Structure formats: C-alpha cells, structure tokens
N, CA and C of each residue as an Amber inpcrd file, in Angstrom:
protein
   255
   0.8530000  -1.1640000   0.0000000   0.0000000   0.0000000   0.0000000
   0.8970000   1.2240000   0.0000000   0.5520000   2.2160000  -0.7940000
   1.3060000   3.4600000  -0.8280000   0.5400000   4.5480000  -0.0940000
   1.2690000   5.3310000   0.6830000   0.7020000   6.4590000   1.4030000
   1.5080000   7.6930000   1.0810000   0.8870000   8.8500000   1.1730000
   1.5890000  10.1200000   1.0770000   1.6270000  10.7070000   2.4720000
   2.8350000  10.9810000   2.9550000   3.0180000  11.3990000   4.3350000
   3.5760000  12.8170000   4.3930000   3.0110000  13.6750000   5.2410000
   3.5640000  15.0240000   5.3960000   4.9290000  14.9750000   6.0780000
   5.7670000  15.9690000   5.8210000   7.1210000  15.9710000   6.3790000
   7.1630000  15.8470000   7.9050000   6.2160000  16.4200000   8.5960000
   6.2140000  16.3620000  10.0680000   6.1250000  14.9270000  10.5780000
   5.4170000  14.0570000   9.8640000   5.2770000  12.6650000  10.2760000
   6.4310000  11.8060000   9.7640000   7.0370000  12.2130000   8.6610000
   8.1200000  11.4300000   8.0760000   9.3210000  11.3390000   9.0210000
   9.5920000  12.3980000   9.7310000  10.7490000  12.4280000  10.6270000
  10.6540000  11.3760000  11.7320000   9.4370000  10.9860000  12.1120000
   9.2740000  10.0120000  13.1910000   8.9850000   8.6070000  12.6810000
   9.1080000   8.3980000  11.3740000   8.8540000   7.0860000  10.7770000
  10.1680000   6.5200000  10.2490000  10.4090000   5.2460000  10.4920000
  11.6390000   4.6170000  10.0370000  11.3260000   3.3800000   9.2000000
  12.2570000   3.0420000   8.3300000  12.1360000   1.8520000   7.5070000
  12.0140000   0.6230000   8.4020000  11.1440000  -0.2900000   8.0530000
  10.8640000  -1.5270000   8.7850000  10.0940000  -1.2880000  10.0840000
   9.5820000  -0.0650000  10.2790000   8.7830000   0.2230000  11.4740000
   7.4610000  -0.5320000  11.4160000   6.9960000  -0.9630000  12.5690000
   5.6870000  -1.5990000  12.6780000   4.6260000  -0.5060000  12.6640000
   3.6570000  -0.6400000  11.7810000   2.5490000   0.3090000  11.6870000
   1.2580000  -0.4810000  11.5370000   0.1500000   0.1840000  11.7680000
  -1.1500000  -0.4320000  11.5520000  -1.7970000   0.2140000  10.3430000
  -2.3790000  -0.6010000   9.4830000  -3.1580000  -0.1090000   8.3550000
  -4.6120000  -0.4070000   8.6780000  -5.4200000   0.6400000   8.7350000
  -6.8370000   0.4950000   9.0260000  -7.5810000   0.4950000   7.7000000
  -8.1980000  -0.6350000   7.3630000  -8.9930000  -0.7490000   6.1400000
 -10.4000000  -0.3090000   6.5150000 -10.7760000   0.8770000   6.0530000
 -12.0120000   1.4940000   6.5320000 -13.2620000   0.7350000   6.1170000
 -13.3160000   0.2360000   4.8900000 -14.5230000  -0.4680000   4.4360000
 -14.7160000  -1.8050000   5.1410000 -13.6110000  -2.4650000   5.4930000
 -13.6920000  -3.7620000   6.1730000 -13.7180000  -3.5930000   7.6930000
 -13.5390000  -2.3460000   8.1570000 -13.4790000  -2.0760000   9.6030000
 -12.4990000  -3.0310000  10.2790000 -11.3170000  -3.0860000   9.6790000
 -10.3030000  -4.0440000  10.1220000  -8.9460000  -3.3510000  10.1740000
  -8.1380000  -3.6970000  11.1810000  -6.7900000  -3.1720000  11.3060000
  -5.8000000  -4.3080000  11.0660000  -4.8180000  -4.0410000  10.2070000
  -3.8270000  -5.0500000   9.8480000  -2.4450000  -4.5380000  10.2530000
  -1.7040000  -5.3440000  11.0030000  -0.3440000  -4.9840000  11.3850000
   0.5520000  -5.1080000  10.1560000   1.3910000  -4.1090000   9.9310000
   2.2010000  -4.0470000   8.7150000   3.5710000  -3.4660000   9.0250000
   4.4380000  -3.4380000   7.9850000   5.7820000  -2.8570000   8.1230000
   6.0470000  -1.8770000   6.9860000   6.7610000  -0.8100000   7.3140000
   7.1940000   0.1550000   6.3050000   8.3050000  -0.5010000   5.4980000
   8.1350000  -0.5570000   4.1590000   9.1290000  -1.2060000   3.3070000
   9.9060000  -0.2280000   2.4300000   9.3990000   1.0000000   2.2690000
  10.0710000   1.9490000   1.3820000   9.6770000   3.3700000   1.7850000
  10.6580000   4.2550000   1.7640000  10.4110000   5.6690000   2.0340000
  11.1230000   6.4940000   0.9660000  10.3620000   7.2060000   0.1480000
  10.9260000   8.0220000  -0.9130000  11.6340000   9.2150000  -0.2790000
  12.9020000   9.4990000  -0.6630000  13.6710000  10.5530000   0.0100000
  13.3280000  11.9790000  -0.4180000  12.5390000  12.1490000  -1.4980000
  12.2520000  13.4820000  -2.0130000  10.7500000  13.7530000  -1.9560000
  10.3570000  14.9730000  -1.6160000   8.9280000  15.2850000  -1.5580000
   8.3200000  15.4740000  -2.9470000   7.0150000  15.2470000  -3.0320000
   6.2540000  15.5620000  -4.2270000   6.2430000  17.0850000  -4.3450000
   6.6000000  17.6080000  -5.5010000   6.7090000  19.0450000  -5.6980000
   5.4070000  19.8040000  -5.5440000   4.2880000  19.1560000  -5.8250000
   2.9840000  19.8240000  -5.7340000   2.3810000  19.7480000  -4.3400000
   2.5680000  18.6180000  -3.6610000   1.8910000  18.4080000  -2.3730000
   2.8170000  18.4980000  -1.1660000   4.1270000  18.5060000  -1.3990000
   5.1290000  18.5000000  -0.3360000   4.9110000  17.3160000   0.6160000
   4.5350000  16.1680000   0.0520000   4.3880000  14.9430000   0.8340000
   5.3680000  13.9020000   0.3030000   5.6430000  12.9030000   1.1220000
   6.5990000  11.8560000   0.7750000   5.8800000  10.5270000   0.5940000
   6.2780000   9.7630000  -0.4350000   5.7020000   8.4530000  -0.6630000
   6.3000000   7.4510000   0.3220000   5.4280000   6.7070000   0.9880000
   5.8310000   5.6600000   1.9190000   5.0690000   4.3990000   1.5260000
   5.7940000   3.2950000   1.3660000   5.1490000   2.0260000   1.0270000
   5.1300000   1.1240000   2.2560000   4.0140000   0.4370000   2.4280000
   3.8060000  -0.4590000   3.5560000   3.3600000  -1.8090000   3.0140000
   3.9670000  -2.8890000   3.4960000   3.5730000  -4.2380000   3.0710000
   2.4850000  -4.7400000   4.0030000   1.3330000  -5.0670000   3.3920000
   0.1860000  -5.5780000   4.1340000   0.0170000  -7.0520000   3.7930000
  -0.0270000  -7.8960000   4.8060000  -0.2450000  -9.3280000   4.6000000
  -1.7120000  -9.5640000   4.2580000  -1.9570000 -10.0860000   3.0650000
  -3.3130000 -10.3890000   2.6280000  -3.3810000 -11.8430000   2.1620000
  -2.7050000 -12.7180000   2.8790000  -2.6670000 -14.1360000   2.5010000
  -4.0610000 -14.7580000   2.4780000  -4.9500000 -14.2440000   3.3160000
  -6.3050000 -14.8080000   3.3630000  -7.2140000 -14.2560000   2.2660000
  -6.7270000 -13.2520000   1.5020000  -7.4860000 -12.7010000   0.3890000
  -8.7030000 -11.8870000   0.7980000  -8.7630000 -11.4460000   2.0380000
  -9.9240000 -10.6970000   2.5320000  -9.9350000  -9.2390000   2.0880000
  -8.7860000  -8.7110000   1.6630000  -8.6980000  -7.3120000   1.2500000
  -8.6530000  -7.2180000  -0.2690000  -9.3490000  -6.2300000  -0.8140000
  -9.3970000  -6.0320000  -2.2680000  -8.5770000  -4.8140000  -2.6640000
  -8.0580000  -4.8300000  -3.8760000  -7.3260000  -3.6760000  -4.3990000
  -8.2710000  -2.4820000  -4.4620000  -7.7540000  -1.3190000  -4.1280000
  -8.5410000  -0.0900000  -4.2180000  -9.3110000   0.2650000  -2.9610000
  -9.2320000  -0.5660000  -1.9300000  -9.9440000  -0.2430000  -0.6890000
  -9.2780000   0.9360000   0.0040000 -10.0850000   1.8060000   0.5840000
  -9.5640000   2.9540000   1.3200000  -8.9630000   2.4820000   2.6400000
  -7.8460000   3.0840000   3.0000000  -7.2090000   2.7040000   4.2520000
  -6.4440000   3.8880000   4.8240000  -6.1530000   3.7780000   6.1070000
  -5.4170000   4.8040000   6.8410000  -4.1640000   4.1870000   7.4360000
  -3.1340000   4.9770000   7.5480000  -1.8880000   4.5300000   8.1680000
  -1.8490000   5.0520000   9.5950000  -1.6510000   4.1460000  10.5430000
  -1.5360000   4.5430000  11.9410000  -0.2320000   4.0070000  12.5070000
   0.3810000   4.8070000  13.3540000   1.6100000   4.4180000  14.0240000
   1.6290000   5.1050000  15.3710000   2.2970000   4.5130000  16.3350000
   2.3940000   5.1580000  17.6400000   3.1160000   6.4910000  17.5290000
   3.9890000   6.6270000  16.5380000   4.7570000   7.8620000  16.3920000
   3.9930000   8.9390000  15.6310000   2.8630000   8.5760000  15.0100000
   2.0700000   9.5540000  14.2690000   0.9850000  10.1170000  15.1710000
   0.7540000  11.4070000  15.0820000  -0.2840000  12.0090000  15.9130000
  -1.6600000  11.8860000  15.2760000  -1.7180000  11.6850000  13.9550000
  -3.0010000  11.4880000  13.2910000  -2.7790000  10.6350000  12.0510000
  -3.7980000   9.8400000  11.6330000  -3.6250000   8.9870000  10.4690000
  -3.6320000   9.7790000   9.1710000  -2.9940000   9.1950000   8.1640000
  -2.9880000   9.7810000   6.8390000  -2.9650000   8.6450000   5.8380000
  -3.4940000   8.8440000   4.6530000  -3.4130000   7.7440000   3.7240000
  -4.1720000   7.9300000   2.4430000  -4.0490000   6.9230000   1.6140000
  -4.7090000   6.8620000   0.3200000  -5.2920000   5.4780000   0.1880000
  -5.9860000   5.2600000  -0.9010000  -6.5120000   3.9120000  -1.0830000
  -5.4030000   2.9510000  -1.4930000  -5.6460000   1.6610000  -1.3970000
  -4.6010000   0.6790000  -1.6040000  -4.1490000   0.5610000  -3.0510000
  -4.8130000   1.2600000  -3.9820000  -4.3530000   1.2600000  -5.3610000
  -3.2890000   2.3340000  -5.5830000  -3.0650000   3.1690000  -4.5550000
  -2.0630000   4.2210000  -4.6610000  -2.6020000   5.4960000  -5.2540000
  -3.9330000   5.6170000  -5.4000000  -4.5440000   6.8280000  -5.9900000
  -5.2030000   7.6580000  -4.9250000
C-alpha cells in the first residue's frame, strides 16, 4: 500500500517500522511494516511516498480499498486507497 506522508510525520517514521493499516470499508486493522520511504517530496503536495507491506494471505482485502496509516509515532492517520490513488 502506498501512502503520502507530510514531512512532520516522516521524521518520526523509520524503515521496517511496525505500523497499523486500518482498512475502513472492512473495519479491520492489519499490522504491517514500512518497506520503502521516498527521500524526495512531491513538488505539488510536499508529501513523501511511503510504502507499507500488508499481509493479505487470506485474500480478505481487495485492491482499491480505502485505508489509513496509523503508528504510535504519528499524531493522526494519513493515507490513500490501496491502489495508490
């Protein structure tokens, strides 16, 4: 899952950090890990791309579902849908 993260939250997020992804339509929280952090901000939004690996071995989650990224180090969730749009 790809998320766009504001700079204030990026400073407290590290690669391989444990985070929770809240799938809003399924009302389900999935424990996940940060797998990639883009080092440069998007020029239009001043946000950074962060990728999180979500285990979906049971096939319960569908592509395009809306989700939020939560972490103990984040003061509020932020996110995009699981298609990256």
